[in-house]
C-alpha positions, 0 to 999 in steps of 0.5 A: 175302562173299569169292568168293576165300575161298569158292573156297579153301574149296571147293578144300579140300573137293575135296581133303578132303571130310571137313574139318569146319572147311572145311564150317563156314567155307563155311557161314559164308560162305554165311550172310554172303551171305544164302544160308541153304539153302546155309549150312545144307547146309554146317553139316549136313555139319559135323555129319554129320562131327562130331555134337559140333560145337556151333558149327555149331548156333549158326551155323545158328540165326543164319542161320535167324534172319536169314532170318526162319525162327524156328521152324527156328532154335529147333529148331537151338538146342534141338538145339545146347543138347543137344549142348553140354550133352552135351559139357560146352561151357558157353560154347556152351550159354549163347550158344545159350540166350541166342539162344533166349531172344531168339527166344522173347521 
């Protein structure tokens, strides 16, 4: 994790709290640092701003999987697959289905 990158993203969010991508990117930084709950907070913020931000579901599920929280990861993936299907994002849908299949095997 780059502390400098996290500070840059936080600064962006201070100026523009509705920046969906900055929330998402900060979530990735927290996830990389193993700070799952902080990561999920940022992914949820992305989804609150844009309910169709399918990548946030995927990255949230990955963070949960890495934290051995498989049941929660499954729910994020199911919600993400529904989102991706709704918006026609077949690539995101297939990536999430693949991860869900891995979790269920």
